[in-house]
Each structure stands twice: as structure tokens, then as C-alpha cells.
VORO-826817 format. One line per field, with one value per residue: x, y, z of N, C-alpha, C, O, CB in turn; residue in one letter; residue number from 1. Coordinates in steps of 0.1 Angstrom, whole numbers. Glycine has a CB too. Example, Ala and Ser with C-alpha at 12.3 -4.5 7.8 and 13.67 -1.06 7.14 Angstrom:
nx <- 132;128
ny <- -57;-22
nz <- 78;71
cax <- 123;137
cay <- -45;-11
caz <- 78;71
cx <- 132;129
cy <- -33;0
cz <- 78;79
ox <- 142;134
oy <- -33;11
oz <- 85;80
cbx <- 113;141
cby <- -45;-6
cbz <- 90;57
rest <- A;S
nr <- 1;2
! end
This chain:
nx <- -122;-91;-65;-41;-22;-25;-5;-13;-25;-11;-31;-46;-30;-24;-13;-2;9;16;24;22;40;31;23;42;32;27;3;-15;1;3;-25;-31;-12;-19;-45;-39;-25;-46;-63;-51;-60;-86;-94;-96;-119;-152;-169;-195;-199;-203;-184;-173;-168;-149;-128;-124;-110;-83;-74;-68;-47;-19;-20;-28;-9;14;7;8;36;43;31;43;72;81;72;89;114;110;110;136;157;147;148;129;107;77;82;72;46;49;70;60;38;52;66;44;33;54;55;30;34;55;45;25;42;61;43;36;61;65;44;52;76;64;50;69
ny <- 488;478;472;466;443;436;429;401;397;380;363;358;346;319;286;280;257;246;220;201;182;149;141;119;95;69;58;42;19;10;5;-15;-35;-41;-51;-74;-90;-93;-108;-133;-145;-152;-180;-188;-179;-182;-214;-213;-194;-188;-207;-192;-167;-174;-186;-175;-150;-158;-163;-138;-128;-128;-111;-86;-82;-79;-56;-39;-37;-26;-1;9;8;26;50;51;53;78;95;94;114;133;145;150;136;116;84;62;50;40;22;3;-6;-19;-38;-53;-62;-78;-98;-109;-121;-139;-157;-174;-186;-199;-217;-233;-244;-259;-277;-291;-303;-320;-337;-352
nz <- -125;-133;-157;-147;-130;-97;-68;-49;-15;14;23;1;-18;-38;-45;-75;-93;-125;-130;-106;-82;-72;-38;-19;1;10;18;3;-1;26;32;13;20;46;41;26;45;63;48;48;71;68;64;90;101;116;111;103;84;49;24;4;15;34;20;-6;-5;-2;-28;-37;-22;-31;-54;-42;-23;-40;-53;-31;-28;-53;-51;-28;-29;-51;-38;-16;-29;-41;-19;-11;-11;6;38;58;51;55;60;72;67;41;44;63;48;26;41;52;28;18;38;33;9;14;33;19;1;17;29;7;1;24;22;-1;9;28;13;0
cax <- -115;-80;-58;-28;-23;-20;-1;-23;-20;-8;-43;-52;-21;-27;-2;-6;19;10;28;25;44;23;29;44;29;26;-10;-20;9;-2;-38;-30;-4;-28;-56;-33;-23;-59;-69;-45;-67;-100;-98;-98;-132;-161;-174;-209;-199;-202;-170;-168;-163;-137;-117;-121;-99;-70;-70;-65;-36;-7;-21;-29;5;23;3;14;50;43;27;52;86;83;71;101;124;108;113;150;165;140;151;117;95;72;84;66;35;54;78;51;31;61;69;33;32;64;50;18;40;63;37;20;54;66;33;38;74;62;35;60;84;56;45;80
cay <- 477;482;461;464;432;440;417;396;397;366;354;356;339;305;280;276;251;239;206;198;168;142;138;104;93;55;54;31;7;6;-1;-28;-45;-46;-59;-87;-98;-97;-119;-146;-150;-156;-194;-191;-174;-193;-223;-210;-185;-195;-210;-181;-157;-179;-191;-167;-140;-164;-162;-124;-124;-124;-98;-74;-80;-74;-42;-31;-35;-17;12;14;10;39;61;52;59;92;102;91;126;142;141;151;129;106;71;51;43;32;11;-7;-12;-28;-49;-62;-69;-88;-109;-116;-128;-149;-167;-185;-193;-208;-228;-242;-252;-269;-288;-299;-311;-330;-347;-361
caz <- -129;-141;-164;-140;-120;-83;-61;-39;-2;18;25;-12;-27;-40;-51;-89;-101;-136;-129;-92;-80;-62;-25;-17;16;13;23;-6;2;39;31;5;28;57;35;22;57;69;40;52;83;64;66;104;104;120;100;99;73;36;20;-5;24;41;12;-18;-3;-4;-41;-39;-13;-38;-62;-34;-18;-50;-55;-20;-31;-64;-46;-17;-33;-57;-29;-8;-38;-44;-7;-7;-8;16;52;67;45;64;53;80;60;29;49;69;37;19;50;52;14;17;46;27;-2;19;40;10;-5;28;31;-5;3;35;16;-10;17;35;3;-4
cx <- -103;-73;-44;-30;-17;-15;-11;-17;-17;-20;-49;-43;-24;-15;-7;5;12;13;32;29;34;30;30;43;29;13;-16;-12;5;-15;-38;-22;-12;-39;-51;-31;-36;-65;-63;-53;-81;-103;-101;-111;-141;-167;-188;-210;-197;-187;-165;-163;-150;-125;-114;-111;-85;-65;-65;-53;-24;-9;-21;-16;15;19;8;29;51;40;38;66;89;81;83;113;123;111;128;158;160;142;138;105;90;72;77;55;40;62;70;43;40;64;57;30;42;60;39;23;47;56;31;31;59;56;34;50;72;54;43;70;77;52;56;83
cy <- 481;469;458;453;436;427;413;396;382;357;351;348;325;299;274;270;243;224;203;184;162;140;123;102;78;50;42;18;1;-1;-14;-39;-50;-55;-73;-96;-102;-108;-133;-152;-154;-170;-197;-184;-185;-201;-221;-201;-193;-197;-198;-169;-161;-182;-183;-157;-145;-163;-148;-120;-120;-112;-86;-72;-74;-59;-33;-28;-25;-3;18;17;23;51;62;57;74;101;100;103;135;137;141;144;118;92;60;43;34;20;0;-14;-22;-40;-59;-69;-80;-100;-116;-123;-141;-160;-178;-193;-203;-220;-238;-250;-262;-280;-297;-308;-323;-341;-356;-371
cz <- -138;-147;-157;-129;-107;-76;-50;-25;2;19;11;-22;-27;-47;-65;-96;-112;-135;-115;-90;-70;-49;-23;-2;19;18;16;-2;16;39;24;13;39;53;32;34;63;61;43;64;80;66;81;110;109;108;96;87;60;32;11;3;31;32;-1;-16;-4;-18;-45;-31;-21;-47;-54;-27;-28;-53;-43;-22;-43;-60;-36;-21;-41;-48;-20;-17;-40;-31;-3;-3;3;30;61;61;54;57;60;73;49;34;55;58;29;28;50;39;13;26;39;14;3;26;31;4;5;30;19;-3;13;30;7;-2;24;26;-1;6
ox <- -105;-75;-38;-40;-5;-22;-16;-5;-21;-19;-57;-47;-27;-8;-16;11;3;4;44;23;30;42;20;51;32;13;-21;-18;3;-17;-44;-27;-12;-43;-58;-34;-37;-72;-70;-52;-88;-115;-107;-114;-139;-169;-192;-220;-192;-179;-152;-154;-141;-114;-103;-103;-75;-53;-58;-48;-19;0;-16;-12;23;28;11;33;60;45;40;72;98;88;88;121;132;115;132;164;167;137;137;94;98;64;77;56;36;61;72;41;35;65;58;26;39;62;38;16;46;60;33;30;63;60;33;50;77;57;41;71;82;50;54;92
oy <- 487;458;449;454;439;417;422;394;373;345;342;344;319;305;266;276;235;216;204;175;168;137;116;106;75;39;33;7;-11;-12;-24;-50;-62;-64;-83;-108;-113;-116;-143;-164;-159;-173;-207;-184;-197;-196;-226;-200;-204;-188;-196;-162;-153;-179;-183;-155;-138;-163;-146;-108;-109;-103;-75;-60;-66;-51;-21;-17;-16;6;30;27;30;61;73;65;81;112;105;103;144;126;132;145;111;89;49;31;23;9;-12;-26;-33;-51;-71;-81;-90;-112;-129;-132;-152;-172;-190;-205;-214;-231;-250;-262;-273;-292;-309;-320;-334;-352;-367;-379
oz <- -149;-143;-161;-122;-106;-77;-43;-24;-5;16;10;-32;-16;-55;-65;-105;-110;-139;-111;-95;-60;-49;-25;6;31;23;22;-1;18;45;28;13;42;59;34;34;68;67;41;65;89;71;84;122;106;97;85;80;60;35;12;-1;33;36;-6;-25;-7;-20;-55;-32;-19;-47;-57;-26;-24;-55;-45;-20;-43;-66;-36;-17;-38;-49;-18;-12;-41;-32;8;7;8;33;70;67;60;48;55;73;47;28;52;58;25;23;50;38;7;22;40;10;-3;25;33;2;1;32;21;-6;12;33;7;-6;26;30;-6;3
cbx <- -125;-70;-55;-23;-17;-31;13;-28;-31;0;-53;-55;-6;-40;4;-12;27;15;39;13;58;17;22;58;16;37;-20;-19;24;-2;-48;-23;9;-33;-62;-20;-14;-68;-67;-30;-67;-102;-88;-87;-139;-173;-172;-217;-187;-210;-169;-178;-174;-141;-119;-134;-100;-70;-81;-76;-33;-3;-33;-40;10;21;-13;13;57;33;14;52;91;74;58;105;124;93;104;156;168;125;161;114;99;57;99;61;24;62;88;41;26;74;72;20;34;78;46;8;49;74;26;11;64;68;19;38;85;56;23;69;92;45;39;92
cby <- 467;489;465;477;419;448;419;382;403;366;361;369;342;301;268;288;241;244;201;202;168;129;145;100;99;52;65;34;10;17;9;-26;-39;-34;-52;-85;-90;-85;-116;-144;-140;-152;-203;-185;-165;-187;-237;-203;-175;-188;-223;-176;-153;-191;-205;-161;-133;-179;-165;-115;-135;-136;-99;-76;-93;-82;-40;-39;-48;-22;12;4;-2;41;58;38;51;95;97;84;134;144;149;166;123;109;68;57;52;41;16;0;-2;-21;-44;-54;-58;-83;-103;-105;-120;-144;-161;-179;-183;-201;-222;-233;-242;-262;-282;-290;-303;-323;-340;-353
cbz <- -137;-132;-178;-133;-126;-75;-54;-43;8;31;34;-19;-22;-47;-43;-96;-92;-149;-139;-83;-74;-68;-14;-23;19;22;23;-21;2;49;24;-8;33;65;23;14;67;69;25;56;94;50;61;112;93;128;105;111;74;25;13;-15;35;49;8;-22;10;1;-51;-36;-4;-47;-71;-23;-12;-63;-56;-7;-35;-75;-40;-6;-41;-69;-19;-3;-51;-48;4;-18;-20;12;58;69;31;68;52;92;55;20;60;79;27;15;64;56;3;22;60;22;-11;28;48;0;-10;41;31;-18;6;47;9;-19;27;42;-9;-7
rest <- X;X;X;X;X;X;X;X;X;X;X;X;X;X;X;X;X;X;X;X;X;X;X;X;X;X;X;X;X;X;X;X;X;X;X;X;X;X;X;X;X;X;X;X;X;X;X;X;X;X;X;X;X;X;X;X;X;X;X;X;X;X;X;X;X;X;X;X;X;X;X;X;X;X;X;X;X;X;X;X;X;X;X;X;X;X;X;X;X;X;X;X;X;X;X;X;X;X;X;X;X;X;X;X;X;X;X;X;X;X;X;X;X;X;X;X
nr <- 1;2;3;4;5;6;7;8;9;10;11;12;13;14;15;16;17;18;19;20;21;22;23;24;25;26;27;28;29;30;31;32;33;34;35;36;37;38;39;40;41;42;43;44;45;46;47;48;49;50;51;52;53;54;55;56;57;58;59;60;61;62;63;64;65;66;67;68;69;70;71;72;73;74;75;76;77;78;79;80;81;82;83;84;85;86;87;88;89;90;91;92;93;94;95;96;97;98;99;100;101;102;103;104;105;106;107;108;109;110;111;112;113;114;115;116
! end
């Protein structure tokens, strides 16, 4: 056992970054956006299901959609300078989150117009 540090071979080298940057992939944004859009369809489930299964997820659509935007937009901004970065998941997550925000807002505006 010697005190001289020998260089490691290629198979023994490991990446030891004390502050490694997180990889921005957009997976969280995609999952949250798809979940938010899926929750919009819960009222169309069969009537035999209890009401809490059919209507409770509607209360969570906007928070989950906002979280999709909060997770997806910083990932897209972080990937801005990288040409080979996979932006697809983040873009789809942001798009689904935006749709999940706009559909309830459009429904509310439609209801207000119908009540007048």
C-alpha cells in the first residue's frame, strides 16, 4: 500500500463533481400535465362510482396544472442554450398544463355568459 495516488483506468474512473447540475428532462411536467388533463375527464366516469371519485379530482385540476407549468418552464429555460437537449417532455407537459388551466377558465366564462 503506497501513498502515491495512481491514475485510475478508464473502467475505474468515476465522475465526482461536488456540485453536479441536475438534468432537466421535463418528466415531472409531463406527468403532472397528463394527470391534470386526465382529471378533467373524471365527471364522465360511470355513474355507479361514488361521487368523491367522480368529482373530487376536479378540485385538484388547477393546482396540478399550475405545478406542471412550474416544473416545465424552468426546465425549458435551463435547456435553452443546449442544442441536443430533449425538450419534448417539458414542452408537452407545459402544453398539457396550459390546456388544463384554460379549459376550466373557458367553462367558467361560458357559464357566466349563459347566466346573463
